[in-house]
Every structure is written in C-alpha cells, then in structure tokens.
N, C-alpha and C positions, 0 to 999 in steps of 0.2 A: 654629189652626196645628196641624199634625200633627208630633209630636216623637218621636224615638227616643232613649232613654237607654241607653247600652251599658256594661255592667260586665264585666270579664274574670273576675270571681270567682264561684265557686259561690254561687248566690243563696239556697240553703237555709241557708247559714251567715251569721250576722250579721257584719258588718265595718264599719269606718268608711266605706269607699267604698259598700258596699251600702246602708247607712243613709242616706247622702247621696243616692244615686240614688232610693231609695224616698221620701224626703222631698220631693225635687223633683217626683216623679211625682204625689204626693198634692196638692201645691199647684197644679201646672199643671192637673191635672184639675178641681180646684175652680174654677179660673179659666175653665174651659170649653174647654180645649184637649184634643186627642185625642192621648193619650200611650201609648207602648209601651216596656216595659223589655225589652231583649235581653240575655241572659246565659246562661252554662252553668248546669246544675242537676243535682244528684245525686238529686233527689226532687221531690215536689210542692211548689210555692210557693203558700202560702196568702195570702189577703187582697188579691190583685191581680186574680184572675179572668182574663178574656180579654185583659187589658192586659200580660200577661207572655208573651214569646216565648222558648222555650228553643232555644238553638243550642249544641251541643257538650256532651260529657260531661266534667266536671271530674275531674282526677286529683289525689289528695293527694300533694304532693311535699315531703318534709322538707328544709328549707333553714334553716340558721342557727338551729337550736333551735326552729323553729316549723313549721307546716304551711301551704303555699301551695296552694290548690285552684283550679287553672285548667285550661282545655282546651288541649292542645298538638297537637291534631289538625291535619293538613295537608289535610284533606278537607272543610273547611267551606264551600268556595266555592259549590257548587250550592245548598246550603240558604240561604246568605246572599243570593245573587242572586235566588232565588225570593221570599224575604221582602221584600227591598227593592223588587222589581218589584210585588208585590202590595200593599204598604202605601203606597208612593209618599209618603215622608216629605218635609216641607218642610225639616227640619233634623235632622241626626244629631249627637248629643252623646256623644262617646267619653270614658270615664273611665279614668285610668291607662293611656294608650296605649302606655307602655313595656312593659306586661305582654303576653306572648304568650297566645294567637294571635288571639283574637277581634277585638280592636279594630283591629289592623293589617289584618286581612282585610276587615272591614266598610269601612274607609277605602278599600281597594283597589277594591271593587266599587261604592262609592257614586257616584251621579251628581247629588247635591244638595249643599247647603251643609253643611259639617262643622266642628264645634267640638270641642276637646279640653280636659279639665280634668286638670291635674297635681296630685296630692295629696301625693306622698311627698317626703321630704327625705333623700337620700343612702343610708341604710343599710337601707331596707326589704328584708327577706330575698329576696323574689321577684325583686327587681331584679337580684340578683347573677347569676341565670341568664337572666333575661328581657331585660335592658336591651341587651346587645350586639346580639342579633338584631333586637329591635324598633327600636332606634335606626337601624340600617341601613335597615329597611323604612320607617320614618317619614321619613327623609331622602329616600328615593326618591320618596315620595308627598307631600312637604311642600307641593307646589303645590296639593294637594287639601284642605289644611287651611286653612280660612278664618278661624279664630279660635282663640286659645289662652287658657286661664284657669289661674291658679294660686291655690291656696287661701290662700297667704301669701307674703310676701317670701322666706322660707326655701325654700319649694317652687319659687318662680320662679327663684331663684338656682341651684338644683340642676338644674331642667329645662333652663334656658337654656345650661348647659354643653354639652348634647347637641343641643338644638334651639333655636338662637338666634332672636332676633326679638322681636316685640311680644307682651306678655302683659297681660291684664286680671287684676287681683287681686280675686277675689270670695271671701270667706271661707266656711267651713262655717257651718251654721246650727244652731239649737237649738230643740227642740220645747218651747215654754213651757207647753203644756197638760200634757204628761207630766212635765216637770221643773219642779215648782212647789213653793213653800214650804208649800202646803196639804196635801201628802202626809203620811202617818203614818210615824213611824220604826219600826224593828224593835223590837218590845216587849221581847224578851229582853235587849236591850242598854240599856234605859232603867232602869238600876238606880242611877243617881247617879254612875257613873264617867264620866270625860271620855274621849270616843272620838276617836281618830285613825283616819281611814278612807283607805285606798288602793283605787283601782279601776283595773284594767288587766291586760293579759296578763302572766303571770309569765315575762318574758324579761329577759335581762341588761341591755338598754339602759333598762329601766323603773326600775332602781335600787332594787329592793326590798331588796337586801342592805345598802345604805347606810341605808335606813330602819330596818331591824331593828337595826343597830349604833347608830343614833342613839337608838332607843327604849330601849336599855339605859341610856343617860344620862338620858333623859326620865323613866324609871321611878324613878330614884333621887331626882329632885327633885319629881316628881308621882306618888307611889305610887298615887293613886286614878285611874289612867289605864288605857286599853286600846287596843291596836292591832288593827284589823280589816282584813284583806287580802282583797279581793274580786277574783276574776279567774281565768281558766282557765290551766292549765299543770300538767304532771305532773312532768317531770324536775326543774325548779328548785324546785317546791313541796316535793318530798321533801328536797332539799338544805337548803332554808330551815327546814323543820320540824325536821330533825336539828340544825341550828345552834341553833335556839331551845331544843330539849330539852337539848343539851349545856351551854348556858349557864345553864340553870335559869330562864330568863326566863318570867315569868307574864303571863297576859292578852294573848297574841298569838293571834288567831283567824283561821284560814284557812277561808273559806266557799266557795271554789271559784268557778267561773263562774256567772253569773246572767243570765237574759234581760234585755233592755233595759227591759222593763216593770217589773221589780223594782228596778232600779238607783236610781230616785228615793228609795226608802225607805232605802237604805243611805246615800245622800248626806244625807238628813234626819237619820239617826242620828249623823252626824259632828258633833263640836264643832269640829274642824279637819279639812279635807281636805288630804291631802298627795300631791304628785306629784313624786317625786324622780328623774325620768328623767335619764340621763347625757348625752343629746344625740339628734340625728337625729329630732326630732319636728317635723313640718311645721306642726302646728297643735294648740293645746291644747284639744281637744274635751272631754276629761274635766274640764278646768278650767271650761269653760263650763257643763257639766252641773251641777257642784257650785255654781257661782255662781248658776245659775238657781234652785236650791233655797234660795239665800240663805246660803251657807256661806263663811266666810273660808278663804283658801287659803295653804298654804306650798308653794312650787314652786321648782324649780331655774331659775336664770337662763340659759336656753338659747333659741336661736332656735325660734320656734313657741310658746313659753310667754310670753316677755316681750312678744310682740305682742298678747297677749290680756289679760294681767294687768299692772297698774301697781303697782310696788312701793310699799307704804305706803298704798295706796288700797283695793283689793279683797283684798289679801293681802300676803305677804312673799316676796321672791325670795332665794335663797341660791346660792352657787356649787355646781356639780355635784360629786359624789364627795367631799363634805366633810361627814362625819357629825357632826363637832363643831359646826359652824355650824348644821347642820340641827337638831340637838338643842336648841341654844340658842334658836333662833327658835321651835321648837315649844313649848318651855317658856314663852317670853314670851307666846304667844297663849293657851296653856292656863290660864295664871294671871291672865289679864286678860279677864274676861267682857265688860266694857263694850267693849273694843276688838274682840272677836269679833263682837258685835252690830253695831257700826258698820261693820266691813268686810263682814259678811254682807249688810247692807242695800245698801251700795254695789255689792257684787258682783251682786245681783239686778238693779239698775238697769242695770249694764253688760251683763249677759246679754240684757236685753230688746232691745238694739240689734242682736242677732244672730238675731232671730226668723226662722224659715224663710219666713214670708210676705214679709219684707223681702228676704231673700237670693234667694228664687225670683223676685221681681220684678226684681232686679238682673240675674239670668241671662236672664230673658225680654227685658229691655231690650237686652241684648247680642245676643240672637238677632235682634231686630227691626232693630238697627243693621246687622248683617251682611247681612241679607236686603234691606235697603232702600238701602244705600249702594253706589256704584260702588267699584271696587278702591281700598282705602284704606291698605293696609299700608305702602306706600312713604312715606306722608305723616304717619305717626304716630310719636311717640317710641318708643324701645325698650321702655319700661315705663310703664304707666299704672295707678295704684292706684285702685280704686273703693272709696271709703270707706264704712263701715257707718254 
C-alpha cells in the first residue's frame, strides 16, 4: 500500500503530532508499505531520506505563549498537485486538519481515499487562529474525507463540535524500545534524594506553578526530596525561577528542553512522575512515557489523563489547580517505597498495551476497511472506540 502521512507542522521541530507521524511511518515501512511524510520544513529532516516530501515554508507564529510553526502560504496548490500526481497514493492520512494550510489544501486536490486524525482538545494555541478558516474549508470538502480518527474521547468530543459524524478512536502509541525500564538514570541526581520529575512545555495549562506551590509543602514533610522540571519555555521559566528564588525553595532544578532520545533517562531518574496540567489535554502521552519506564504517576484528573491512568492502579489522580491535594498525594507516594514499586510495575504493563506496533496495526486495519468497503458512513454509529 502506498501511504501519505501529512503533518501541518515544521518537521524539523519535534512535537506530539510529528512524533506520531514519524512513528507510524517507521512501523508501516517495516510492514513493507511504501510511505511518504509530507510536511513543511525549515531545514533538513534527518533519518527519513527520500521518504520525506517538503511542501511549504513554516513561519513561527507566537500564539498563546507558545510558537506555532506552520505554513500559511496560499500558493501550495501547484506543488501539491504535482506531488499527488507523481506519487499516486492509495490513501492520504491528514493529521490535525484544523491547522492551516497544508492539510486542507492536500484534501482539496486529493483524488484518492482520505483519512484525518484529530489530536487536540480545545485549547491548542494554533487552533485559535487556524480553526475558523480550516473548519470552513473542511466542511466544504467533507465529502472527500472517507474516515476520521480521534486519539481519545476528549479529542473526539472537541472535533465533533465542528466536524460531526463517525470517529474511530485510536490512541497515541509509545516506543517501548526507547522508553524502557532498562535505561540508565541521570547520574548527578542519583544521590539518595527522592526525585519528583515533570516533563512538558512550560506553558500555563501544564500547571507547573501548582506543582511548585505543592512542592513547598512536600519539602516540609520530605526534606530529602528534589523537583526536576524538564521542558522548553523561556517566558514562564523565568517567572518560575524568580518565584522559587523569592521563596527560598531549595532543590528545584530547571534543566530546559531535551531531545526525545534523552527523556527516558529523566523518567528513569524519577521516584514519582508528576503531570499537574489544568486541562485541555487530549491524551496523556507523557504519562505513557513515564509508565513505560516503570514509574508511578501523580496526575490531575482531567480528560486525556484519566483515560490513560487508572486511579489507585498505575498512579494517583488529583483535582486540577489544587496544590494542597497535589502535595498530599506526592508525599503519600514519596514515603511509601513499596507502593511506588507496585504502581510502577503495573504502569509498565499498561504502557505495553499502547505499543506503536499495535497502534500502527489498528490504523492500517482502518485503512484496509476504508479501501475495501462500499460507502459505510450512513450505516455506522456516530462514535466507535477501537480499544487497545
């Protein structure tokens, strides 16, 4: 099968969507399929070779405290038509079709089967400027969209407000070879202190401010502890660092952004992984990454997280924006080594259900279904979940 995977984001920069697309490409290629990734790019994309097709020059657009790197060119048509004619794909898989402009333009000129995956839940910054235009375009071309996938119930509920109809729910996957309990921890943090680790962009919705406030209480009860904050971000990082300095709080380490290849070591360094997001998360990929390394989780009880983690099994869920409860739960895990081991072991088992091999096969089965069946949308329920 010849497959096109289309991402609207600058493929030089890692993102959840780009990692998802790259992971599908690797698994499909291993299965013997002929795969191309189509995306804008601000530079050379390594590791894909001739399987990457650059369309569009991305522009960094500041939105909502972050940077959205997409192409907004209105002159992509001739290039897209040439690529589609030359490649003659059996199926085209569009990711984040609400984002301008590449996905909607590819859908416009496609003459083959088309599938879209919706990743986001509500507040993704780029949607604020991209969704109104892209929604109109998608509705105009809805008849050309043969299948819709959402990565979670939360993502499906958000997308269906704008594009109603049938959705398959196929989750994100996890690279179990990369995220493994066998990786080595960061040696400088292996000094006997109990490490709380956060991984994510330093954006308001990630809830790091609540974690820092909670850590003040944790530190009083567990003085032999440390908070390690891993993730990119400049504006809020400065604000958080000033807050830590003003309060005299010790052992809060900001390590900045790290490539995905280094993240397993930071997860391995954790005694407890904490994800205090306040909402608007479509899927808990960072939870899965920590779980795959065998770590217990403390996370907020929000859509996207509670669909991945079961309270009391792989970790503990707390209400969002509640630093007192967050601190209490962190202390309960930090002071119970046996419980941490039990939850970490169960977390690893749960993560194995989300292997990219399994997820890629689910997506491929959906392709085959679309290509082999007669028109079926009228005969299916509005939502069908494909369980992992």
